[in-house]
C-alpha angles and dihedrals in degrees: 000000000000117000095324095320120116112227110229129211119246093252096049115113143071120276126206098225130214090256091059096253124119116231137177117256124057090216097030128271140259141193143178131241106201115207131198125187109233129182089252093049134280122328127199130209114241131181126214105226113230122243087251092061128080108277089009120191093041131107121244143139117277112267148114148169123348114232124225108279095014124119116231089249093052090049092047092053093044093049093046091050089053094048107033108001137264120298115254117248131290104047131151129217104222106178146314132244117205120204107194111176092161135032091241101043138046140166118220119202112199116205111215125181116214132188098222140026119260138153143106138181103276104169144015093280095068126062098173142001122209140172106229129191108245096245091052093058090076090062097056127090098256129200104260094241093047090047089057092051098038098086091056093040090048090056089055091049092049090050089058088056091051092049091052093055 
């Protein structure tokens, strides 16, 4: 903070996209869905977005704007560390799902498998953090963008489960 002014990151800001919609992230955005294998099946970490955040009151994966020069995966890990904490070692990057509704904007969801549960609300953007069984995700009030990507992300998560058997 400089004399009462919040310093912003290079990717912060809304972009009027080629499809006419306005989205967060001047260079796109990215997030992480953390997955843990549980005896009852895989669980994913979700954050409840605070009322002060865009689309507050909905469940999503931690994430945010990509900065200039950052890869989507770097941005996803940075944003998740800011919002819910860093994953404990060892972890494994499984795959990415890219939602690209416009030619000049996309949201990349990285799927990362972890060996233990972690996470807490670390800033104003997150009200709650929960590990949710995969089938239960469909019954939550999801952030609209995450809801669009969830069916494809879910397939990636379920493939991890098959590979583990």
